C-alpha positions as protocol buffer text, in pm:
chain_id: "A"
residue {
  index: 1
  type: MET
  ca { x: -1330 y: -2168 z: -1218 }
}
residue {
  index: 2
  type: ALA
  ca { x: -986 y: -2157 z: -1378 }
}
residue {
  index: 3
  type: ASP
  ca { x: -792 y: -1884 z: -1553 }
}
residue {
  index: 4
  type: PRO
  ca { x: -681 y: -1917 z: -1918 }
}
residue {
  index: 5
  type: GLN
  ca { x: -365 y: -2102 z: -1806 }
}
residue {
  index: 6
  type: GLY
  ca { x: -577 y: -2361 z: -1626 }
}
residue {
  index: 7
  type: ARG
  ca { x: -499 y: -2246 z: -1271 }
}
residue {
  index: 8
  type: ALA
  ca { x: -786 y: -2233 z: -1023 }
}
residue {
  index: 9
  type: GLN
  ca { x: -874 y: -1887 z: -898 }
}
residue {
  index: 10
  type: ALA
  ca { x: -827 y: -1796 z: -534 }
}
residue {
  index: 11
  type: PRO
  ca { x: -1093 y: -1533 z: -457 }
}
residue {
  index: 12
  type: ARG
  ca { x: -1082 y: -1318 z: -148 }
}
residue {
  index: 13
  type: PRO
  ca { x: -1271 y: -1489 z: 137 }
}
residue {
  index: 14
  type: ALA
  ca { x: -1599 y: -1348 z: 267 }
}
residue {
  index: 15
  type: SER
  ca { x: -1449 y: -1194 z: 580 }
}
residue {
  index: 16
  type: GLY
  ca { x: -1607 y: -847 z: 584 }
}
residue {
  index: 17
  type: ALA
  ca { x: -1545 y: -523 z: 397 }
}
residue {
  index: 18
  type: GLY
  ca { x: -1294 y: -401 z: 655 }
}
residue {
  index: 19
  type: SER
  ca { x: -1088 y: -719 z: 669 }
}
residue {
  index: 20
  type: LEU
  ca { x: -709 y: -734 z: 635 }
}
residue {
  index: 21
  type: ARG
  ca { x: -451 y: -978 z: 504 }
}
residue {
  index: 22
  type: VAL
  ca { x: -209 y: -1056 z: 785 }
}
residue {
  index: 23
  type: GLY
  ca { x: 2 y: -1345 z: 660 }
}
residue {
  index: 24
  type: ARG
  ca { x: 69 y: -1634 z: 423 }
}
residue {
  index: 25
  type: LEU
  ca { x: 149 y: -1997 z: 502 }
}
residue {
  index: 26
  type: THR
  ca { x: 472 y: -2076 z: 318 }
}
residue {
  index: 27
  type: LYS
  ca { x: 579 y: -2433 z: 405 }
}
residue {
  index: 28
  type: PRO
  ca { x: 545 y: -2708 z: 665 }
}
residue {
  index: 29
  type: HIS
  ca { x: 767 y: -2712 z: 972 }
}
residue {
  index: 30
  type: GLY
  ca { x: 825 y: -3038 z: 1156 }
}
residue {
  index: 31
  type: LEU
  ca { x: 585 y: -3329 z: 1189 }
}
residue {
  index: 32
  type: LYS
  ca { x: 319 y: -3182 z: 1421 }
}
residue {
  index: 33
  type: GLY
  ca { x: 138 y: -2954 z: 1178 }
}
residue {
  index: 34
  type: GLY
  ca { x: 356 y: -2645 z: 1211 }
}
residue {
  index: 35
  type: LEU
  ca { x: 361 y: -2398 z: 922 }
}
residue {
  index: 36
  type: LYS
  ca { x: 607 y: -2121 z: 853 }
}
residue {
  index: 37
  type: VAL
  ca { x: 427 y: -1787 z: 825 }
}
residue {
  index: 38
  type: GLU
  ca { x: 517 y: -1489 z: 608 }
}
residue {
  index: 39
  type: LEU
  ca { x: 388 y: -1199 z: 816 }
}
residue {
  index: 40
  type: PHE
  ca { x: 204 y: -906 z: 657 }
}
residue {
  index: 41
  type: THR
  ca { x: 174 y: -731 z: 995 }
}
residue {
  index: 42
  type: ASP
  ca { x: 407 y: -553 z: 1235 }
}
residue {
  index: 43
  type: ASN
  ca { x: 187 y: -667 z: 1525 }
}
residue {
  index: 44
  type: PRO
  ca { x: 193 y: -1049 z: 1533 }
}
residue {
  index: 45
  type: GLU
  ca { x: 145 y: -1036 z: 1910 }
}
residue {
  index: 46
  type: LEU
  ca { x: -199 y: -882 z: 1843 }
}
residue {
  index: 47
  type: ARG
  ca { x: -304 y: -1082 z: 1539 }
}
residue {
  index: 48
  type: PHE
  ca { x: -158 y: -1428 z: 1601 }
}
residue {
  index: 49
  type: VAL
  ca { x: -287 y: -1510 z: 1947 }
}
residue {
  index: 50
  type: PRO
  ca { x: -434 y: -1839 z: 2071 }
}
residue {
  index: 51
  type: GLY
  ca { x: -795 y: -1861 z: 1957 }
}
residue {
  index: 52
  type: ALA
  ca { x: -755 y: -1614 z: 1668 }
}
residue {
  index: 53
  type: LYS
  ca { x: -959 y: -1716 z: 1365 }
}
residue {
  index: 54
  type: PHE
  ca { x: -830 y: -1672 z: 1009 }
}
residue {
  index: 55
  type: HIS
  ca { x: -1026 y: -1682 z: 685 }
}
residue {
  index: 56
  type: LEU
  ca { x: -839 y: -1858 z: 406 }
}
residue {
  index: 57
  type: GLN
  ca { x: -774 y: -1732 z: 56 }
}
residue {
  index: 58
  type: VAL
  ca { x: -710 y: -2049 z: -143 }
}
residue {
  index: 59
  type: PRO
  ca { x: -802 y: -2179 z: -490 }
}
residue {
  index: 60
  type: THR
  ca { x: -1166 y: -2277 z: -536 }
}
residue {
  index: 61
  type: ASP
  ca { x: -1068 y: -2641 z: -591 }
}
residue {
  index: 62
  type: SER
  ca { x: -877 y: -2659 z: -260 }
}
residue {
  index: 63
  type: PRO
  ca { x: -1029 y: -2868 z: 22 }
}
residue {
  index: 64
  type: TRP
  ca { x: -972 y: -2559 z: 240 }
}
residue {
  index: 65
  type: PHE
  ca { x: -1187 y: -2330 z: 26 }
}
residue {
  index: 66
  type: GLY
  ca { x: -1451 y: -2149 z: 234 }
}
residue {
  index: 67
  type: ARG
  ca { x: -1303 y: -2264 z: 564 }
}
residue {
  index: 68
  type: THR
  ca { x: -1135 y: -2094 z: 859 }
}
residue {
  index: 69
  type: ILE
  ca { x: -853 y: -2206 z: 1086 }
}
residue {
  index: 70
  type: THR
  ca { x: -794 y: -2128 z: 1453 }
}
residue {
  index: 71
  type: MET
  ca { x: -456 y: -2039 z: 1603 }
}
residue {
  index: 72
  type: ARG
  ca { x: -321 y: -2265 z: 1876 }
}
residue {
  index: 73
  type: ASP
  ca { x: 22 y: -2106 z: 1908 }
}
residue {
  index: 74
  type: LEU
  ca { x: 279 y: -1893 z: 1727 }
}
residue {
  index: 75
  type: ARG
  ca { x: 640 y: -1988 z: 1798 }
}
residue {
  index: 76
  type: TRP
  ca { x: 970 y: -1856 z: 1670 }
}
residue {
  index: 77
  type: PHE
  ca { x: 1242 y: -2083 z: 1532 }
}
residue {
  index: 78
  type: ASN
  ca { x: 1567 y: -1917 z: 1420 }
}
residue {
  index: 79
  type: GLU
  ca { x: 1381 y: -1583 z: 1414 }
}
residue {
  index: 80
  type: SER
  ca { x: 1115 y: -1725 z: 1179 }
}
residue {
  index: 81
  type: PRO
  ca { x: 749 y: -1743 z: 1290 }
}
residue {
  index: 82
  type: VAL
  ca { x: 584 y: -2085 z: 1286 }
}
residue {
  index: 83
  type: GLY
  ca { x: 210 y: -2120 z: 1337 }
}
residue {
  index: 84
  type: PHE
  ca { x: 22 y: -2413 z: 1486 }
}
residue {
  index: 85
  type: PHE
  ca { x: -351 y: -2440 z: 1415 }
}
residue {
  index: 86
  type: ALA
  ca { x: -629 y: -2651 z: 1563 }
}
residue {
  index: 87
  type: GLU
  ca { x: -735 y: -2785 z: 1220 }
}
residue {
  index: 88
  type: VAL
  ca { x: -380 y: -2882 z: 1116 }
}
residue {
  index: 89
  type: PRO
  ca { x: -264 y: -3176 z: 1334 }
}
residue {
  index: 90
  type: ASP
  ca { x: 19 y: -3317 z: 1121 }
}
residue {
  index: 91
  type: ARG
  ca { x: 260 y: -3254 z: 837 }
}
residue {
  index: 92
  type: THR
  ca { x: 38 y: -3415 z: 573 }
}
residue {
  index: 93
  type: THR
  ca { x: -243 y: -3175 z: 654 }
}
residue {
  index: 94
  type: ALA
  ca { x: 3 y: -2885 z: 664 }
}
residue {
  index: 95
  type: GLU
  ca { x: 123 y: -2967 z: 313 }
}
residue {
  index: 96
  type: SER
  ca { x: -235 y: -2938 z: 185 }
}
residue {
  index: 97
  type: ILE
  ca { x: -275 y: -2578 z: 308 }
}
residue {
  index: 98
  type: VAL
  ca { x: 61 y: -2433 z: 198 }
}
residue {
  index: 99
  type: ARG
  ca { x: 37 y: -2095 z: 17 }
}
residue {
  index: 100
  type: ALA
  ca { x: -295 y: -2007 z: 181 }
}
residue {
  index: 101
  type: ILE
  ca { x: -329 y: -1634 z: 258 }
}
residue {
  index: 102
  type: LEU
  ca { x: -465 y: -1549 z: 602 }
}
residue {
  index: 103
  type: TRP
  ca { x: -732 y: -1284 z: 651 }
}
residue {
  index: 104
  type: ILE
  ca { x: -888 y: -1149 z: 970 }
}
residue {
  index: 105
  type: ASP
  ca { x: -1238 y: -1005 z: 975 }
}
residue {
  index: 106
  type: GLU
  ca { x: -1332 y: -647 z: 1058 }
}
residue {
  index: 107
  type: GLN
  ca { x: -1429 y: -729 z: 1417 }
}
residue {
  index: 108
  type: ALA
  ca { x: -1083 y: -876 z: 1481 }
}
residue {
  index: 109
  type: VAL
  ca { x: -927 y: -569 z: 1318 }
}
residue {
  index: 110
  type: ALA
  ca { x: -1119 y: -337 z: 1550 }
}
residue {
  index: 111
  type: GLU
  ca { x: -1027 y: -541 z: 1858 }
}
residue {
  index: 112
  type: GLY
  ca { x: -661 y: -539 z: 1761 }
}
residue {
  index: 113
  type: GLU
  ca { x: -626 y: -167 z: 1695 }
}
residue {
  index: 114
  type: GLU
  ca { x: -359 y: 13 z: 1896 }
}
residue {
  index: 115
  type: ASP
  ca { x: -354 y: 369 z: 2016 }
}
residue {
  index: 116
  type: ASP
  ca { x: -91 y: 574 z: 1834 }
}
residue {
  index: 117
  type: ALA
  ca { x: -72 y: 327 z: 1544 }
}
residue {
  index: 118
  type: TRP
  ca { x: -166 y: 366 z: 1178 }
}
residue {
  index: 119
  type: TYR
  ca { x: -174 y: 160 z: 862 }
}
residue {
  index: 120
  type: HIS
  ca { x: 31 y: 251 z: 555 }
}
residue {
  index: 121
  type: HIS
  ca { x: -274 y: 350 z: 354 }
}
residue {
  index: 122
  type: GLN
  ca { x: -372 y: 597 z: 627 }
}
residue {
  index: 123
  type: LEU
  ca { x: -35 y: 775 z: 628 }
}
residue {
  index: 124
  type: VAL
  ca { x: 53 y: 784 z: 258 }
}
residue {
  index: 125
  type: GLY
  ca { x: -70 y: 1107 z: 99 }
}
residue {
  index: 126
  type: LEU
  ca { x: -93 y: 1309 z: 420 }
}
residue {
  index: 127
  type: ASP
  ca { x: 50 y: 1662 z: 424 }
}
residue {
  index: 128
  type: VAL
  ca { x: 356 y: 1707 z: 644 }
}
residue {
  index: 129
  type: VAL
  ca { x: 347 y: 2043 z: 820 }
}
residue {
  index: 130
  type: ARG
  ca { x: 558 y: 2238 z: 1067 }
}
residue {
  index: 131
  type: ASP
  ca { x: 394 y: 2483 z: 1304 }
}
residue {
  index: 132
  type: ALA
  ca { x: 461 y: 2850 z: 1243 }
}
residue {
  index: 133
  type: ALA
  ca { x: 763 y: 3002 z: 1418 }
}
residue {
  index: 134
  type: GLU
  ca { x: 548 y: 3284 z: 1556 }
}
residue {
  index: 135
  type: PRO
  ca { x: 232 y: 3230 z: 1764 }
}
residue {
  index: 136
  type: GLY
  ca { x: -78 y: 3273 z: 1550 }
}
residue {
  index: 137
  type: GLY
  ca { x: 110 y: 3221 z: 1226 }
}
residue {
  index: 138
  type: GLU
  ca { x: 18 y: 2969 z: 960 }
}
residue {
  index: 139
  type: ALA
  ca { x: 169 y: 2622 z: 958 }
}
residue {
  index: 140
  type: VAL
  ca { x: 425 y: 2556 z: 685 }
}
residue {
  index: 141
  type: LYS
  ca { x: 368 y: 2263 z: 450 }
}
residue {
  index: 142
  type: LEU
  ca { x: 697 y: 2076 z: 401 }
}
residue {
  index: 143
  type: GLY
  ca { x: 585 y: 1792 z: 178 }
}
residue {
  index: 144
  type: VAL
  ca { x: 367 y: 1484 z: 145 }
}
residue {
  index: 145
  type: VAL
  ca { x: 412 y: 1134 z: 289 }
}
residue {
  index: 146
  type: ALA
  ca { x: 502 y: 902 z: 1 }
}
residue {
  index: 147
  type: GLU
  ca { x: 600 y: 585 z: 184 }
}
residue {
  index: 148
  type: VAL
  ca { x: 662 y: 424 z: 523 }
}
residue {
  index: 149
  type: GLN
  ca { x: 988 y: 232 z: 563 }
}
residue {
  index: 150
  type: HIS
  ca { x: 1061 y: -14 z: 842 }
}
residue {
  index: 151
  type: LEU
  ca { x: 1407 y: -39 z: 997 }
}
residue {
  index: 152
  type: PRO
  ca { x: 1511 y: -246 z: 1301 }
}
residue {
  index: 153
  type: ALA
  ca { x: 1547 y: 65 z: 1518 }
}
residue {
  index: 154
  type: GLN
  ca { x: 1239 y: 260 z: 1404 }
}
residue {
  index: 155
  type: ASP
  ca { x: 1008 y: 344 z: 1115 }
}
residue {
  index: 156
  type: LEU
  ca { x: 1082 y: 620 z: 866 }
}
residue {
  index: 157
  type: LEU
  ca { x: 841 y: 841 z: 677 }
}
residue {
  index: 158
  type: VAL
  ca { x: 955 y: 912 z: 321 }
}
residue {
  index: 159
  type: VAL
  ca { x: 837 y: 1268 z: 257 }
}
residue {
  index: 160
  type: THR
  ca { x: 828 y: 1408 z: -96 }
}
residue {
  index: 161
  type: THR
  ca { x: 942 y: 1771 z: -99 }
}
residue {
  index: 162
  type: ALA
  ca { x: 1027 y: 2028 z: -366 }
}
residue {
  index: 163
  type: ASP
  ca { x: 1396 y: 1946 z: -312 }
}
residue {
  index: 164
  type: GLY
  ca { x: 1355 y: 1569 z: -322 }
}
residue {
  index: 165
  type: PRO
  ca { x: 1266 y: 1295 z: -75 }
}
residue {
  index: 166
  type: VAL
  ca { x: 1341 y: 1338 z: 296 }
}
residue {
  index: 167
  type: LEU
  ca { x: 1356 y: 1051 z: 545 }
}
residue {
  index: 168
  type: VAL
  ca { x: 1184 y: 1150 z: 868 }
}
residue {
  index: 169
  type: PRO
  ca { x: 1232 y: 927 z: 1176 }
}
residue {
  index: 170
  type: PHE
  ca { x: 883 y: 830 z: 1289 }
}
residue {
  index: 171
  type: VAL
  ca { x: 947 y: 906 z: 1655 }
}
residue {
  index: 172
  type: THR
  ca { x: 749 y: 1117 z: 1898 }
}
residue {
  index: 173
  type: ALA
  ca { x: 1024 y: 1376 z: 1932 }
}
residue {
  index: 174
  type: ILE
  ca { x: 1001 y: 1459 z: 1560 }
}
residue {
  index: 175
  type: VAL
  ca { x: 644 y: 1351 z: 1477 }
}
residue {
  index: 176
  type: PRO
  ca { x: 443 y: 1455 z: 1783 }
}
residue {
  index: 177
  type: SER
  ca { x: 100 y: 1406 z: 1626 }
}
residue {
  index: 178
  type: VAL
  ca { x: -87 y: 1259 z: 1331 }
}
residue {
  index: 179
  type: ASP
  ca { x: -435 y: 1383 z: 1243 }
}
residue {
  index: 180
  type: ILE
  ca { x: -587 y: 1136 z: 999 }
}
residue {
  index: 181
  type: ALA
  ca { x: -917 y: 1323 z: 981 }
}
residue {
  index: 182
  type: ALA
  ca { x: -744 y: 1650 z: 887 }
}
residue {
  index: 183
  type: GLY
  ca { x: -500 y: 1475 z: 655 }
}
residue {
  index: 184
  type: VAL
  ca { x: -197 y: 1616 z: 836 }
}
residue {
  index: 185
  type: VAL
  ca { x: 123 y: 1492 z: 998 }
}
residue {
  index: 186
  type: HIS
  ca { x: 268 y: 1748 z: 1239 }
}
residue {
  index: 187
  type: VAL
  ca { x: 647 y: 1752 z: 1266 }
}
residue {
  index: 188
  type: THR
  ca { x: 902 y: 1936 z: 1478 }
}
residue {
  index: 189
  type: PRO
  ca { x: 1210 y: 1871 z: 1265 }
}
residue {
  index: 190
  type: PRO
  ca { x: 1558 y: 1942 z: 1400 }
}
residue {
  index: 191
  type: PRO
  ca { x: 1774 y: 2188 z: 1202 }
}
residue {
  index: 192
  type: GLY
  ca { x: 1888 y: 2046 z: 872 }
}
residue {
  index: 193
  type: LEU
  ca { x: 1633 y: 1770 z: 832 }
}
residue {
  index: 194
  type: PHE
  ca { x: 1436 y: 1959 z: 567 }
}
residue {
  index: 195
  type: ASP
  ca { x: 1669 y: 2254 z: 506 }
}
residue {
  index: 196
  type: GLU
  ca { x: 2046 y: 2207 z: 502 }
}
residue {
  index: 197
  type: SER
  ca { x: 2095 y: 2582 z: 544 }
}
residue {
  index: 198
  type: GLU
  ca { x: 1934 y: 2556 z: 886 }
}
residue {
  index: 199
  type: ALA
  ca { x: 2197 y: 2309 z: 997 }
}
residue {
  index: 200
  type: GLU
  ca { x: 2477 y: 2527 z: 865 }
}
residue {
  index: 201
  type: SER
  ca { x: 2348 y: 2839 z: 1038 }
}
residue {
  index: 202
  type: ASP
  ca { x: 2284 y: 2647 z: 1357 }
}
residue {
  index: 203
  type: GLY
  ca { x: 2626 y: 2485 z: 1356 }
}
residue {
  index: 204
  type: THR
  ca { x: 2484 y: 2133 z: 1389 }
}
residue {
  index: 205
  type: ASP
  ca { x: 2476 y: 1828 z: 1167 }
}
residue {
  index: 206
  type: ALA
  ca { x: 2158 y: 1689 z: 1020 }
}
residue {
  index: 207
  type: PRO
  ca { x: 2018 y: 1404 z: 1230 }
}
residue {
  index: 208
  type: GLN
  ca { x: 2089 y: 1043 z: 1144 }
}
residue {
  index: 209
  type: ARG
  ca { x: 1835 y: 766 z: 1108 }
}
residue {
  index: 210
  type: GLY
  ca { x: 1905 y: 629 z: 1453 }
}
residue {
  index: 211
  type: ASP
  ca { x: 1816 y: 939 z: 1652 }
}
residue {
  index: 212
  type: ALA
  ca { x: 1667 y: 852 z: 1989 }
}
residue {
  index: 213
  type: GLY
  ca { x: 1300 y: 889 z: 2062 }
}
residue {
  index: 214
  type: ASP
  ca { x: 985 y: 695 z: 2133 }
}
residue {
  index: 215
  type: SER
  ca { x: 894 y: 516 z: 1813 }
}
residue {
  index: 216
  type: ARG
  ca { x: 552 y: 545 z: 1654 }
}
residue {
  index: 217
  type: SER
  ca { x: 382 y: 257 z: 1479 }
}
residue {
  index: 218
  type: GLY
  ca { x: 309 y: 269 z: 1109 }
}
residue {
  index: 219
  type: GLY
  ca { x: 170 y: -81 z: 1057 }
}
residue {
  index: 220
  type: SER
  ca { x: 252 y: -268 z: 737 }
}
residue {
  index: 221
  type: GLU
  ca { x: -65 y: -463 z: 720 }
}
residue {
  index: 222
  type: GLU
  ca { x: -227 y: -480 z: 382 }
}
residue {
  index: 223
  type: SER
  ca { x: -502 y: -223 z: 344 }
}
residue {
  index: 224
  type: PRO
  ca { x: -858 y: -339 z: 281 }
}
residue {
  index: 225
  type: GLU
  ca { x: -929 y: -411 z: -82 }
}
């Protein structure tokens, strides 16, 4: 079936209700069937392993429609990922599958889940709270997670507050726990991160983006549709 402009539709593959998009094949690489991969995941070492099976989202008139491909190897050339697949032995075959979107099924998603890792759609919208200063007191709501940003050093949570957005380093020292079920991100912010007056009274400067700490993982994988 084609759209009004005559282009064939590329429906989502039948890969399970909990499936995820993890990449897109962008162009051939070399003569042995390699394909450059645009990654939609922060965890290629979990998703793109030998034997991993990918469902293909391609136009209905593609010879690849309704098929899957199996990973042989993922290599890096000039910091760009290149995938090699069992069903793609040469460049001619690789050219026929360019622009295919790769999906993994819900079983693969479950097997690849990490402890202490969350997807964007799980974090966005959570309340950001700080524990009460006094034992037994109520936690203080500071804002709401609006976005997750990825930097080379660490991830950042963009928190919407009454005074504007605040960038919170997503590290254990500042974000000790995330409770998805309760809809809450617990933070222990240093002086000045949310309130400049705290930094002034404490005599310290607000922290910079590169503050040290064990990084948490806010995965960028596409959420299930």
